[in-house]
N, C-alpha and C positions, 0 to 999 in steps of 0.2 A: 247559853242554853238553859232552859228551864225544865221543870217536870210537868209543865202545863201543855196540853194538846188541844187541837180541834179534831173532832170526828165529823166526817161528812157522810150523810146518807140521804136518800130520796124516798119519797112516799107517793103513792098513786092518787091520794085525795087529801083534802084539807083535814078531814076527820081523822084519817090515819096519822098524818103528820102531827096533829095536836095530841093524839093518844100517846104516841111515842115520846114526844117532847115532854108532856106532863108526867109520864111515868118515870122518865130519867131524872127529872128534877125532884119529884116526890120521893123517889127511892134514894136520894142524895148521891146519885151517880154523876150529876151534871150541875154546874152552877147556873147555867143559862143555856137555852136552846133557841136559836133564831130560826124562824120558818120563813123561807123566801118563796112566795107564791108563784105558781104557774111558770116554771121554767120548762123549756122545750128540750127534750132529750131525743137524740138520734143515736141508735145503738144497734149492734148486731146481737141477735138472740136466736139460737137454734138454726143458724145458717141463713137467716133472713135479716134484712135491714128494717128496723122498726122505728116508729116515731111515737112519742107519748108526751102528754102534759104531766109534769110531776111537781112536787113541792120539795125544795132543798132544805134539809135540816143541818144547821151548823151548831155542833155541840161543844161547849166549853167545859173541859174536864181535866183530870190529871192522868199522867201515864199509869199510875198505880190502879186507877179505876177502869182502864181501857178494856180489860178482859170482861169485866162485869157489864160495861156498856155494850160491847159486842154481843154478849149473850142475850141481853135484854132486847136489842134490835132484832136478833134472830127469833126470839120468842114472840115479839109483838108484831112483826112485819108480815104482810100478806104475800110479799114476793118470794118466789122460790129461792132466789139468790140475791138478797138485798145488798146494796152497796154499803160498805163500812170501811172507810179509809181514815187512817190516823195521820195527822199532819202536826209536826212538832212546832211549838212556839219558841223561837229562839230568844226573844226579848219582848218587852212591852212595859206598859204602865205598871210600876211595882205594886201600887195599891190595888189595881184591878187583878193582877195575877195573884196577889195575896187573898183577895176575896174569892177567887176561884178555889184556891186551896182550902179556905175555911168552909166553903159551901159543899165540898165533896167529902164524903166519909168513906 
């Protein structure tokens, strides 16, 4: 088990995804954010089944920075209830995990 995590969120446009990703990296909350374009999401919202094109953000960060990442996503996001899910990284390339730790303050 490491102190490194992935945070998953989605955005409704490429511009919003880039804005969130850039802010997280510039604010030293994330070492890297991957933007996966045009995922199709089917979900229930306010009692209705909805479908939307979204952009998936995969944020590489540390457990200690998670609360700040979550607050930034809530601040920057246009969604009323944005996705913000933390996934633990159990193991990985030691050098890469170290880089994440060095990049996040």
